[in-house]
mmCIF file of the N, C-alpha and C atoms, coordinates in Angstrom:
data_MODEL
# 
_entry.id   MODEL 
# 
loop_
_atom_site.group_PDB 
_atom_site.id 
_atom_site.type_symbol 
_atom_site.label_atom_id 
_atom_site.label_alt_id 
_atom_site.label_comp_id 
_atom_site.label_asym_id 
_atom_site.label_entity_id 
_atom_site.label_seq_id 
_atom_site.pdbx_PDB_ins_code 
_atom_site.Cartn_x 
_atom_site.Cartn_y 
_atom_site.Cartn_z 
_atom_site.occupancy 
_atom_site.B_iso_or_equiv 
_atom_site.pdbx_formal_charge 
_atom_site.auth_seq_id 
_atom_site.auth_comp_id 
_atom_site.auth_asym_id 
_atom_site.auth_atom_id 
_atom_site.pdbx_PDB_model_num 
ATOM 1   N N  . MET A 1 1  ? 46.394 -46.566 -2.224 1.00 0.00 ? 1  MET A N  1 
ATOM 2   C CA . MET A 1 1  ? 45.572 -47.100 -1.158 1.00 0.00 ? 1  MET A CA 1 
ATOM 3   C C  . MET A 1 1  ? 45.377 -46.076 -0.035 1.00 0.00 ? 1  MET A C  1 
ATOM 4   N N  . ALA A 1 2  ? 46.362 -45.232 0.211  1.00 0.00 ? 2  ALA A N  1 
ATOM 5   C CA . ALA A 1 2  ? 46.274 -44.246 1.292  1.00 0.00 ? 2  ALA A CA 1 
ATOM 6   C C  . ALA A 1 2  ? 45.089 -43.305 1.101  1.00 0.00 ? 2  ALA A C  1 
ATOM 7   N N  . GLU A 1 3  ? 44.715 -43.048 -0.145 1.00 0.00 ? 3  GLU A N  1 
ATOM 8   C CA . GLU A 1 3  ? 43.599 -42.136 -0.372 1.00 0.00 ? 3  GLU A CA 1 
ATOM 9   C C  . GLU A 1 3  ? 42.250 -42.761 0.012  1.00 0.00 ? 3  GLU A C  1 
ATOM 10  N N  . LEU A 1 4  ? 42.215 -44.088 0.177  1.00 0.00 ? 4  LEU A N  1 
ATOM 11  C CA . LEU A 1 4  ? 40.984 -44.762 0.582  1.00 0.00 ? 4  LEU A CA 1 
ATOM 12  C C  . LEU A 1 4  ? 40.773 -44.741 2.084  1.00 0.00 ? 4  LEU A C  1 
ATOM 13  N N  . PHE A 1 5  ? 41.859 -44.822 2.847  1.00 0.00 ? 5  PHE A N  1 
ATOM 14  C CA . PHE A 1 5  ? 41.764 -44.925 4.298  1.00 0.00 ? 5  PHE A CA 1 
ATOM 15  C C  . PHE A 1 5  ? 42.437 -43.724 4.945  1.00 0.00 ? 5  PHE A C  1 
ATOM 16  N N  . HIS A 1 6  ? 41.661 -42.959 5.654  1.00 0.00 ? 6  HIS A N  1 
ATOM 17  C CA . HIS A 1 6  ? 42.194 -41.793 6.341  1.00 0.00 ? 6  HIS A CA 1 
ATOM 18  C C  . HIS A 1 6  ? 41.294 -41.491 7.530  1.00 0.00 ? 6  HIS A C  1 
ATOM 19  N N  . PRO A 1 7  ? 41.833 -40.837 8.561  1.00 0.00 ? 7  PRO A N  1 
ATOM 20  C CA . PRO A 1 7  ? 41.000 -40.512 9.726  1.00 0.00 ? 7  PRO A CA 1 
ATOM 21  C C  . PRO A 1 7  ? 39.897 -39.533 9.338  1.00 0.00 ? 7  PRO A C  1 
ATOM 22  N N  . MET A 1 8  ? 38.752 -39.716 9.910  1.00 0.00 ? 8  MET A N  1 
ATOM 23  C CA . MET A 1 8  ? 37.677 -38.760 9.688  1.00 0.00 ? 8  MET A CA 1 
ATOM 24  C C  . MET A 1 8  ? 37.955 -37.530 10.542 1.00 0.00 ? 8  MET A C  1 
ATOM 25  N N  . PRO A 1 9  ? 37.522 -36.371 10.092 1.00 0.00 ? 9  PRO A N  1 
ATOM 26  C CA . PRO A 1 9  ? 37.712 -35.172 10.913 1.00 0.00 ? 9  PRO A CA 1 
ATOM 27  C C  . PRO A 1 9  ? 37.039 -35.359 12.273 1.00 0.00 ? 9  PRO A C  1 
ATOM 28  N N  . LYS A 1 10 ? 37.714 -34.972 13.309 1.00 0.00 ? 10 LYS A N  1 
ATOM 29  C CA . LYS A 1 10 ? 37.190 -35.150 14.661 1.00 0.00 ? 10 LYS A CA 1 
ATOM 30  C C  . LYS A 1 10 ? 36.569 -33.841 15.147 1.00 0.00 ? 10 LYS A C  1 
ATOM 31  N N  . LYS A 1 11 ? 35.387 -33.951 15.678 1.00 0.00 ? 11 LYS A N  1 
ATOM 32  C CA . LYS A 1 11 ? 34.747 -32.796 16.296 1.00 0.00 ? 11 LYS A CA 1 
ATOM 33  C C  . LYS A 1 11 ? 35.239 -32.735 17.737 1.00 0.00 ? 11 LYS A C  1 
ATOM 34  N N  . HIS A 1 12 ? 35.339 -31.555 18.276 1.00 0.00 ? 12 HIS A N  1 
ATOM 35  C CA . HIS A 1 12 ? 35.918 -31.371 19.609 1.00 0.00 ? 12 HIS A CA 1 
ATOM 36  C C  . HIS A 1 12 ? 35.159 -32.101 20.709 1.00 0.00 ? 12 HIS A C  1 
ATOM 37  N N  . HIS A 1 13 ? 33.886 -32.317 20.539 1.00 0.00 ? 13 HIS A N  1 
ATOM 38  C CA . HIS A 1 13 ? 33.099 -32.956 21.586 1.00 0.00 ? 13 HIS A CA 1 
ATOM 39  C C  . HIS A 1 13 ? 33.071 -34.482 21.456 1.00 0.00 ? 13 HIS A C  1 
ATOM 40  N N  . GLU A 1 14 ? 33.612 -35.022 20.374 1.00 0.00 ? 14 GLU A N  1 
ATOM 41  C CA . GLU A 1 14 ? 33.587 -36.460 20.171 1.00 0.00 ? 14 GLU A CA 1 
ATOM 42  C C  . GLU A 1 14 ? 34.695 -37.137 20.965 1.00 0.00 ? 14 GLU A C  1 
ATOM 43  N N  . ARG A 1 15 ? 34.442 -38.374 21.331 1.00 0.00 ? 15 ARG A N  1 
ATOM 44  C CA . ARG A 1 15 ? 35.454 -39.136 22.041 1.00 0.00 ? 15 ARG A CA 1 
ATOM 45  C C  . ARG A 1 15 ? 36.053 -40.188 21.117 1.00 0.00 ? 15 ARG A C  1 
ATOM 46  N N  . PHE A 1 16 ? 37.254 -40.594 21.446 1.00 0.00 ? 16 PHE A N  1 
ATOM 47  C CA . PHE A 1 16 ? 37.953 -41.632 20.705 1.00 0.00 ? 16 PHE A CA 1 
ATOM 48  C C  . PHE A 1 16 ? 37.357 -42.987 21.097 1.00 0.00 ? 16 PHE A C  1 
ATOM 49  N N  . GLU A 1 17 ? 37.020 -43.801 20.135 1.00 0.00 ? 17 GLU A N  1 
ATOM 50  C CA . GLU A 1 17 ? 36.457 -45.125 20.384 1.00 0.00 ? 17 GLU A CA 1 
ATOM 51  C C  . GLU A 1 17 ? 37.482 -46.191 20.031 1.00 0.00 ? 17 GLU A C  1 
ATOM 52  N N  . MET A 1 18 ? 37.739 -47.090 20.969 1.00 0.00 ? 18 MET A N  1 
ATOM 53  C CA . MET A 1 18 ? 38.645 -48.208 20.739 1.00 0.00 ? 18 MET A CA 1 
ATOM 54  C C  . MET A 1 18 ? 37.861 -49.498 20.985 1.00 0.00 ? 18 MET A C  1 
ATOM 55  N N  . PHE A 1 19 ? 37.928 -50.422 20.033 1.00 0.00 ? 19 PHE A N  1 
ATOM 56  C CA . PHE A 1 19 ? 37.222 -51.693 20.170 1.00 0.00 ? 19 PHE A CA 1 
ATOM 57  C C  . PHE A 1 19 ? 38.170 -52.825 19.815 1.00 0.00 ? 19 PHE A C  1 
ATOM 58  N N  . PHE A 1 20 ? 38.249 -53.804 20.706 1.00 0.00 ? 20 PHE A N  1 
ATOM 59  C CA . PHE A 1 20 ? 39.063 -54.991 20.458 1.00 0.00 ? 20 PHE A CA 1 
ATOM 60  C C  . PHE A 1 20 ? 38.185 -56.215 20.626 1.00 0.00 ? 20 PHE A C  1 
ATOM 61  N N  . TYR A 1 21 ? 38.279 -57.128 19.686 1.00 0.00 ? 21 TYR A N  1 
ATOM 62  C CA . TYR A 1 21 ? 37.583 -58.402 19.770 1.00 0.00 ? 21 TYR A CA 1 
ATOM 63  C C  . TYR A 1 21 ? 38.595 -59.479 19.387 1.00 0.00 ? 21 TYR A C  1 
ATOM 64  N N  . GLY A 1 22 ? 38.910 -60.347 20.311 1.00 0.00 ? 22 GLY A N  1 
ATOM 65  C CA . GLY A 1 22 ? 39.887 -61.382 19.998 1.00 0.00 ? 22 GLY A CA 1 
ATOM 66  C C  . GLY A 1 22 ? 40.188 -62.247 21.202 1.00 0.00 ? 22 GLY A C  1 
ATOM 67  N N  . THR A 1 23 ? 41.259 -62.960 21.092 1.00 0.00 ? 23 THR A N  1 
ATOM 68  C CA . THR A 1 23 ? 41.687 -63.837 22.177 1.00 0.00 ? 23 THR A CA 1 
ATOM 69  C C  . THR A 1 23 ? 42.803 -63.161 22.949 1.00 0.00 ? 23 THR A C  1 
ATOM 70  N N  . TYR A 1 24 ? 42.803 -63.366 24.206 1.00 0.00 ? 24 TYR A N  1 
ATOM 71  C CA . TYR A 1 24 ? 43.803 -62.757 25.074 1.00 0.00 ? 24 TYR A CA 1 
ATOM 72  C C  . TYR A 1 24 ? 45.039 -63.647 25.133 1.00 0.00 ? 24 TYR A C  1 
ATOM 73  N N  . ILE A 1 25 ? 45.762 -63.669 24.026 1.00 0.00 ? 25 ILE A N  1 
ATOM 74  C CA . ILE A 1 25 ? 47.026 -64.386 23.979 1.00 0.00 ? 25 ILE A CA 1 
ATOM 75  C C  . ILE A 1 25 ? 48.128 -63.339 23.872 1.00 0.00 ? 25 ILE A C  1 
ATOM 76  N N  . PRO A 1 26 ? 49.342 -63.658 24.280 1.00 0.00 ? 26 PRO A N  1 
ATOM 77  C CA . PRO A 1 26 ? 50.414 -62.654 24.258 1.00 0.00 ? 26 PRO A CA 1 
ATOM 78  C C  . PRO A 1 26 ? 50.596 -61.982 22.896 1.00 0.00 ? 26 PRO A C  1 
ATOM 79  N N  . LEU A 1 27 ? 50.372 -62.692 21.835 1.00 0.00 ? 27 LEU A N  1 
ATOM 80  C CA . LEU A 1 27 ? 50.535 -62.148 20.493 1.00 0.00 ? 27 LEU A CA 1 
ATOM 81  C C  . LEU A 1 27 ? 49.583 -60.980 20.217 1.00 0.00 ? 27 LEU A C  1 
ATOM 82  N N  . GLN A 1 28 ? 48.450 -60.925 20.886 1.00 0.00 ? 28 GLN A N  1 
ATOM 83  C CA . GLN A 1 28 ? 47.446 -59.884 20.626 1.00 0.00 ? 28 GLN A CA 1 
ATOM 84  C C  . GLN A 1 28 ? 47.878 -58.504 21.119 1.00 0.00 ? 28 GLN A C  1 
ATOM 85  N N  . GLY A 1 29 ? 48.734 -58.432 22.140 1.00 0.00 ? 29 GLY A N  1 
ATOM 86  C CA . GLY A 1 29 ? 49.233 -57.141 22.615 1.00 0.00 ? 29 GLY A CA 1 
ATOM 87  C C  . GLY A 1 29 ? 48.225 -56.289 23.362 1.00 0.00 ? 29 GLY A C  1 
ATOM 88  N N  . ILE A 1 30 ? 47.349 -56.928 24.116 1.00 0.00 ? 30 ILE A N  1 
ATOM 89  C CA . ILE A 1 30 ? 46.328 -56.183 24.865 1.00 0.00 ? 30 ILE A CA 1 
ATOM 90  C C  . ILE A 1 30 ? 46.967 -55.173 25.819 1.00 0.00 ? 30 ILE A C  1 
ATOM 91  N N  . GLU A 1 31 ? 48.127 -55.501 26.353 1.00 0.00 ? 31 GLU A N  1 
ATOM 92  C CA . GLU A 1 31 ? 48.786 -54.581 27.297 1.00 0.00 ? 31 GLU A CA 1 
ATOM 93  C C  . GLU A 1 31 ? 49.060 -53.223 26.644 1.00 0.00 ? 31 GLU A C  1 
ATOM 94  N N  . TYR A 1 32 ? 49.312 -53.209 25.338 1.00 0.00 ? 32 TYR A N  1 
ATOM 95  C CA . TYR A 1 32 ? 49.559 -51.943 24.647 1.00 0.00 ? 32 TYR A CA 1 
ATOM 96  C C  . TYR A 1 32 ? 48.278 -51.131 24.494 1.00 0.00 ? 32 TYR A C  1 
ATOM 97  N N  . LEU A 1 33 ? 47.172 -51.812 24.309 1.00 0.00 ? 33 LEU A N  1 
ATOM 98  C CA . LEU A 1 33 ? 45.883 -51.102 24.273 1.00 0.00 ? 33 LEU A CA 1 
ATOM 99  C C  . LEU A 1 33 ? 45.580 -50.485 25.627 1.00 0.00 ? 33 LEU A C  1 
ATOM 100 N N  . LEU A 1 34 ? 45.842 -51.236 26.696 1.00 0.00 ? 34 LEU A N  1 
ATOM 101 C CA . LEU A 1 34 ? 45.599 -50.725 28.041 1.00 0.00 ? 34 LEU A CA 1 
ATOM 102 C C  . LEU A 1 34 ? 46.516 -49.550 28.361 1.00 0.00 ? 34 LEU A C  1 
ATOM 103 N N  . GLU A 1 35 ? 47.769 -49.638 27.944 1.00 0.00 ? 35 GLU A N  1 
ATOM 104 C CA . GLU A 1 35 ? 48.702 -48.534 28.162 1.00 0.00 ? 35 GLU A CA 1 
ATOM 105 C C  . GLU A 1 35 ? 48.267 -47.299 27.367 1.00 0.00 ? 35 GLU A C  1 
ATOM 106 N N  . ALA A 1 36 ? 47.746 -47.505 26.169 1.00 0.00 ? 36 ALA A N  1 
ATOM 107 C CA . ALA A 1 36 ? 47.236 -46.384 25.371 1.00 0.00 ? 36 ALA A CA 1 
ATOM 108 C C  . ALA A 1 36 ? 46.059 -45.719 26.082 1.00 0.00 ? 36 ALA A C  1 
ATOM 109 N N  . CYS A 1 37 ? 45.195 -46.518 26.675 1.00 0.00 ? 37 CYS A N  1 
ATOM 110 C CA . CYS A 1 37 ? 44.069 -45.959 27.442 1.00 0.00 ? 37 CYS A CA 1 
ATOM 111 C C  . CYS A 1 37 ? 44.573 -45.128 28.613 1.00 0.00 ? 37 CYS A C  1 
ATOM 112 N N  . ALA A 1 38 ? 45.599 -45.613 29.289 1.00 0.00 ? 38 ALA A N  1 
ATOM 113 C CA . ALA A 1 38 ? 46.163 -44.871 30.423 1.00 0.00 ? 38 ALA A CA 1 
ATOM 114 C C  . ALA A 1 38 ? 46.738 -43.533 29.946 1.00 0.00 ? 38 ALA A C  1 
ATOM 115 N N  . LEU A 1 39 ? 47.385 -43.525 28.782 1.00 0.00 ? 39 LEU A N  1 
ATOM 116 C CA . LEU A 1 39 ? 47.920 -42.270 28.240 1.00 0.00 ? 39 LEU A CA 1 
ATOM 117 C C  . LEU A 1 39 ? 46.802 -41.294 27.887 1.00 0.00 ? 39 LEU A C  1 
ATOM 118 N N  . LEU A 1 40 ? 45.739 -41.792 27.273 1.00 0.00 ? 40 LEU A N  1 
ATOM 119 C CA . LEU A 1 40 ? 44.599 -40.935 26.943 1.00 0.00 ? 40 LEU A CA 1 
ATOM 120 C C  . LEU A 1 40 ? 43.985 -40.355 28.212 1.00 0.00 ? 40 LEU A C  1 
ATOM 121 N N  . GLU A 1 41 ? 43.876 -41.177 29.245 1.00 0.00 ? 41 GLU A N  1 
ATOM 122 C CA . GLU A 1 41 ? 43.313 -40.728 30.526 1.00 0.00 ? 41 GLU A CA 1 
ATOM 123 C C  . GLU A 1 41 ? 44.178 -39.632 31.141 1.00 0.00 ? 41 GLU A C  1 
ATOM 124 N N  . LYS A 1 42 ? 45.491 -39.816 31.130 1.00 0.00 ? 42 LYS A N  1 
ATOM 125 C CA . LYS A 1 42 ? 46.407 -38.822 31.713 1.00 0.00 ? 42 LYS A CA 1 
ATOM 126 C C  . LYS A 1 42 ? 46.328 -37.493 30.976 1.00 0.00 ? 42 LYS A C  1 
ATOM 127 N N  . GLN A 1 43 ? 46.010 -37.539 29.684 1.00 0.00 ? 43 GLN A N  1 
ATOM 128 C CA . GLN A 1 43 ? 45.911 -36.318 28.885 1.00 0.00 ? 43 GLN A CA 1 
ATOM 129 C C  . GLN A 1 43 ? 44.498 -35.738 28.898 1.00 0.00 ? 43 GLN A C  1 
ATOM 130 N N  . ASN A 1 44 ? 43.623 -36.327 29.700 1.00 0.00 ? 44 ASN A N  1 
ATOM 131 C CA . ASN A 1 44 ? 42.228 -35.876 29.797 1.00 0.00 ? 44 ASN A CA 1 
ATOM 132 C C  . ASN A 1 44 ? 41.529 -35.839 28.449 1.00 0.00 ? 44 ASN A C  1 
ATOM 133 N N  . LEU A 1 45 ? 41.855 -36.809 27.588 1.00 0.00 ? 45 LEU A N  1 
ATOM 134 C CA . LEU A 1 45 ? 41.204 -36.902 26.292 1.00 0.00 ? 45 LEU A CA 1 
ATOM 135 C C  . LEU A 1 45 ? 40.007 -37.839 26.398 1.00 0.00 ? 45 LEU A C  1 
ATOM 136 N N  . PRO A 1 46 ? 38.872 -37.460 25.845 1.00 0.00 ? 46 PRO A N  1 
ATOM 137 C CA . PRO A 1 46 ? 37.684 -38.313 25.939 1.00 0.00 ? 46 PRO A CA 1 
ATOM 138 C C  . PRO A 1 46 ? 37.847 -39.569 25.084 1.00 0.00 ? 46 PRO A C  1 
ATOM 139 N N  . PHE A 1 47 ? 37.574 -40.721 25.690 1.00 0.00 ? 47 PHE A N  1 
ATOM 140 C CA . PHE A 1 47 ? 37.675 -41.983 24.964 1.00 0.00 ? 47 PHE A CA 1 
ATOM 141 C C  . PHE A 1 47 ? 36.784 -43.025 25.616 1.00 0.00 ? 47 PHE A C  1 
ATOM 142 N N  . HIS A 1 48 ? 36.527 -44.067 24.873 1.00 0.00 ? 48 HIS A N  1 
ATOM 143 C CA . HIS A 1 48 ? 35.799 -45.222 25.382 1.00 0.00 ? 48 HIS A CA 1 
ATOM 144 C C  . HIS A 1 48 ? 36.470 -46.453 24.812 1.00 0.00 ? 48 HIS A C  1 
ATOM 145 N N  . CYS A 1 49 ? 36.741 -47.414 25.651 1.00 0.00 ? 49 CYS A N  1 
ATOM 146 C CA . CYS A 1 49 ? 37.442 -48.615 25.230 1.00 0.00 ? 49 CYS A CA 1 
ATOM 147 C C  . CYS A 1 49 ? 36.603 -49.839 25.573 1.00 0.00 ? 49 CYS A C  1 
ATOM 148 N N  . THR A 1 50 ? 36.397 -50.699 24.599 1.00 0.00 ? 50 THR A N  1 
ATOM 149 C CA . THR A 1 50 ? 35.680 -51.951 24.804 1.00 0.00 ? 50 THR A CA 1 
ATOM 150 C C  . THR A 1 50 ? 36.586 -53.093 24.374 1.00 0.00 ? 50 THR A C  1 
ATOM 151 N N  . LEU A 1 51 ? 36.837 -54.017 25.291 1.00 0.00 ? 51 LEU A N  1 
ATOM 152 C CA . LEU A 1 51 ? 37.641 -55.202 24.999 1.00 0.00 ? 51 LEU A CA 1 
ATOM 153 C C  . LEU A 1 51 ? 36.743 -56.418 25.159 1.00 0.00 ? 51 LEU A C  1 
ATOM 154 N N  . VAL A 1 52 ? 36.636 -57.213 24.115 1.00 0.00 ? 52 VAL A N  1 
ATOM 155 C CA . VAL A 1 52 ? 35.761 -58.380 24.116 1.00 0.00 ? 52 VAL A CA 1 
ATOM 156 C C  . VAL A 1 52 ? 36.600 -59.616 23.821 1.00 0.00 ? 52 VAL A C  1 
ATOM 157 N N  . GLY A 1 53 ? 36.397 -60.638 24.599 1.00 0.00 ? 53 GLY A N  1 
ATOM 158 C CA . GLY A 1 53 ? 37.105 -61.889 24.348 1.00 0.00 ? 53 GLY A CA 1 
ATOM 159 C C  . GLY A 1 53 ? 37.523 -62.557 25.636 1.00 0.00 ? 53 GLY A C  1 
ATOM 160 N N  . GLY A 1 54 ? 38.363 -63.523 25.525 1.00 0.00 ? 54 GLY A N  1 
ATOM 161 C CA . GLY A 1 54 ? 38.860 -64.246 26.681 1.00 0.00 ? 54 GLY A CA 1 
ATOM 162 C C  . GLY A 1 54 ? 40.054 -65.069 26.255 1.00 0.00 ? 54 GLY A C  1 
ATOM 163 N N  . GLY A 1 55 ? 40.719 -65.636 27.232 1.00 0.00 ? 55 GLY A N  1 
ATOM 164 C CA . GLY A 1 55 ? 41.843 -66.489 26.889 1.00 0.00 ? 55 GLY A CA 1 
ATOM 165 C C  . GLY A 1 55 ? 42.956 -66.453 27.911 1.00 0.00 ? 55 GLY A C  1 
ATOM 166 N N  . GLN A 1 56 ? 44.097 -66.843 27.460 1.00 0.00 ? 56 GLN A N  1 
ATOM 167 C CA . GLN A 1 56 ? 45.277 -67.111 28.268 1.00 0.00 ? 56 GLN A CA 1 
ATOM 168 C C  . GLN A 1 56 ? 45.681 -65.972 29.212 1.00 0.00 ? 56 GLN A C  1 
ATOM 169 N N  . THR A 1 57 ? 45.671 -64.727 28.764 1.00 0.00 ? 57 THR A N  1 
ATOM 170 C CA . THR A 1 57 ? 46.155 -63.629 29.604 1.00 0.00 ? 57 THR A CA 1 
ATOM 171 C C  . THR A 1 57 ? 45.034 -62.734 30.137 1.00 0.00 ? 57 THR A C  1 
ATOM 172 N N  . LEU A 1 58 ? 43.803 -63.179 30.083 1.00 0.00 ? 58 LEU A N  1 
ATOM 173 C CA . LEU A 1 58 ? 42.674 -62.350 30.512 1.00 0.00 ? 58 LEU A CA 1 
ATOM 174 C C  . LEU A 1 58 ? 42.842 -61.856 31.942 1.00 0.00 ? 58 LEU A C  1 
ATOM 175 N N  . GLN A 1 59 ? 43.122 -62.735 32.872 1.00 0.00 ? 59 GLN A N  1 
ATOM 176 C CA . GLN A 1 59 ? 43.253 -62.320 34.279 1.00 0.00 ? 59 GLN A CA 1 
ATOM 177 C C  . GLN A 1 59 ? 44.422 -61.357 34.463 1.00 0.00 ? 59 GLN A C  1 
ATOM 178 N N  . GLU A 1 60 ? 45.518 -61.616 33.778 1.00 0.00 ? 60 GLU A N  1 
ATOM 179 C CA . GLU A 1 60 ? 46.684 -60.740 33.850 1.00 0.00 ? 60 GLU A CA 1 
ATOM 180 C C  . GLU A 1 60 ? 46.345 -59.349 33.308 1.00 0.00 ? 60 GLU A C  1 
ATOM 181 N N  . MET A 1 61 ? 45.582 -59.300 32.226 1.00 0.00 ? 61 MET A N  1 
ATOM 182 C CA . MET A 1 61 ? 45.210 -58.010 31.631 1.00 0.00 ? 61 MET A CA 1 
ATOM 183 C C  . MET A 1 61 ? 44.200 -57.275 32.502 1.00 0.00 ? 61 MET A C  1 
ATOM 184 N N  . ARG A 1 62 ? 43.324 -58.004 33.173 1.00 0.00 ? 62 ARG A N  1 
ATOM 185 C CA . ARG A 1 62 ? 42.401 -57.358 34.133 1.00 0.00 ? 62 ARG A CA 1 
ATOM 186 C C  . ARG A 1 62 ? 43.186 -56.720 35.261 1.00 0.00 ? 62 ARG A C  1 
ATOM 187 N N  . ALA A 1 63 ? 44.189 -57.431 35.753 1.00 0.00 ? 63 ALA A N  1 
ATOM 188 C CA . ALA A 1 63 ? 45.029 -56.891 36.825 1.00 0.00 ? 63 ALA A CA 1 
ATOM 189 C C  . ALA A 1 63 ? 45.790 -55.653 36.340 1.00 0.00 ? 63 ALA A C  1 
ATOM 190 N N  . LEU A 1 64 ? 46.302 -55.696 35.122 1.00 0.00 ? 64 LEU A N  1 
ATOM 191 C CA . LEU A 1 64 ? 47.002 -54.542 34.566 1.00 0.00 ? 64 LEU A CA 1 
ATOM 192 C C  . LEU A 1 64 ? 46.057 -53.356 34.410 1.00 0.00 ? 64 LEU A C  1 
ATOM 193 N N  . ALA A 1 65 ? 44.844 -53.604 33.957 1.00 0.00 ? 65 ALA A N  1 
ATOM 194 C CA . ALA A 1 65 ? 43.853 -52.541 33.816 1.00 0.00 ? 65 ALA A CA 1 
ATOM 195 C C  . ALA A 1 65 ? 43.563 -51.881 35.171 1.00 0.00 ? 65 ALA A C  1 
ATOM 196 N N  . GLU A 1 66 ? 43.450 -52.695 36.205 1.00 0.00 ? 66 GLU A N  1 
ATOM 197 C CA . GLU A 1 66 ? 43.229 -52.153 37.556 1.00 0.00 ? 66 GLU A CA 1 
ATOM 198 C C  . GLU A 1 66 ? 44.424 -51.315 38.011 1.00 0.00 ? 66 GLU A C  1 
ATOM 199 N N  . THR A 1 67 ? 45.628 -51.789 37.728 1.00 0.00 ? 67 THR A N  1 
ATOM 200 C CA . THR A 1 67 ? 46.839 -51.065 38.109 1.00 0.00 ? 67 THR A CA 1 
ATOM 201 C C  . THR A 1 67 ? 46.919 -49.722 37.387 1.00 0.00 ? 67 THR A C  1 
ATOM 202 N N  . LEU A 1 68 ? 46.604 -49.726 36.105 1.00 0.00 ? 68 LEU A N  1 
ATOM 203 C CA . LEU A 1 68 ? 46.661 -48.493 35.301 1.00 0.00 ? 68 LEU A CA 1 
ATOM 204 C C  . LEU A 1 68 ? 45.466 -47.585 35.543 1.00 0.00 ? 68 LEU A C  1 
ATOM 205 N N  . ARG A 1 69 ? 44.413 -48.157 36.073 1.00 0.00 ? 69 ARG A N  1 
ATOM 206 C CA . ARG A 1 69 ? 43.143 -47.470 36.322 1.00 0.00 ? 69 ARG A CA 1 
ATOM 207 C C  . ARG A 1 69 ? 42.569 -46.920 35.043 1.00 0.00 ? 69 ARG A C  1 
# 
């Protein structure tokens, strides 16, 4: 199965794309996606993150996103 799924070669000018679509419940782990974005930002790596959905922890995750910038 590993031979079917592998990262595509990255060109230096391309940015990392992250997309999440789901419910904002604790099980989803949105805080880890936000922390990953903060790490990418600190390393000056180009990325774009789109989070789509709503739910129980949406406001908390918005606040965390603001804190992490």
